[in-house]
C-alpha positions in Angstrom: 0.9 -5.5 14.4 -1.1 -3.1 12.2 -4.1 -4.7 10.5 -5.5 -1.7 8.6 -4.1 1.3 6.7 -5.9 4.2 8.3 -5.5 7.7 9.8 -3.4 9.2 7.0 -5.9 11.8 5.8 -3.8 14.7 7.2 -0.5 13.3 5.7 -1.2 14.7 2.2 2.5 15.4 1.5 3.7 12.0 2.5 6.2 10.6 0.0 7.2 7.3 1.6 5.2 4.8 3.6 6.7 1.7 5.2 4.3 -0.9 6.6 6.2 -4.1 6.2 5.9 -7.0 8.6 2.3 -6.4 9.7 -1.1 -8.0 9.3 -2.6 -5.8 6.6 -5.1 -7.6 4.4 -6.1 -4.8 2.0 -4.6 -1.7 0.4 -7.0 1.0 1.4 -7.2 4.6 2.6 -4.5 6.0 0.3 -6.7 8.3 -1.7 -5.3 11.5 -0.2 -1.6 10.5 -0.7 -1.1 12.1 -4.1 2.7 12.6 -3.5 3.4 9.1 -2.4 6.5 7.8 -4.2 7.4 4.6 -2.3 5.0 2.1 -0.7 6.4 -0.8 1.3 3.9 -3.5 2.1 6.0 -6.7 2.1 5.3 -9.4 4.7 1.6 -8.7 5.2 -1.6 -10.6 4.4 -2.5 -9.0 1.1 -4.3 -11.3 -1.4 -4.9 -8.7 -4.2 -3.2 -5.6 -5.6 -5.9 -2.9 -5.5 -6.4 0.8 -4.9 -3.0 1.9 -6.2 -3.9 3.0 -9.8 -4.6 6.6 -8.7 -1.1 7.0 -7.1 0.4 8.7 -10.1 3.7 9.6 -8.4 4.3 6.0 -7.1 7.7 4.8 -8.3 8.3 1.8 -6.0 5.8 -0.7 -4.7 7.0 -3.5 -2.6 4.6 -6.5 -2.0 6.9 -9.4 -1.4 6.0 -12.2 1.0 2.2 -11.7 0.8 -0.6 -14.1 -0.3 -0.9 -12.6 -3.8 -1.4 -15.3 -6.4 -2.1 -13.2 -9.5 -1.4 -9.7 -10.8 -4.0 -9.9 -13.7 -6.3 -7.0 -13.9 -4.5 -4.8 -11.5 
């Protein structure tokens, strides 16, 4: 049951990250993942979509079954 996204600083070439079905409350610590194409964060505890604008290669973002109520200003 992962609660935080952390420890990925050395994974600079990572293209896909699957963290579905955990207890993550915030999207964070993704600054170094410039090659990330797919991010799966469904079934977590996210309330806001944040810290993904810099992921210029991101093609798929999965956020289903979270606590997000609005996508305004993301």
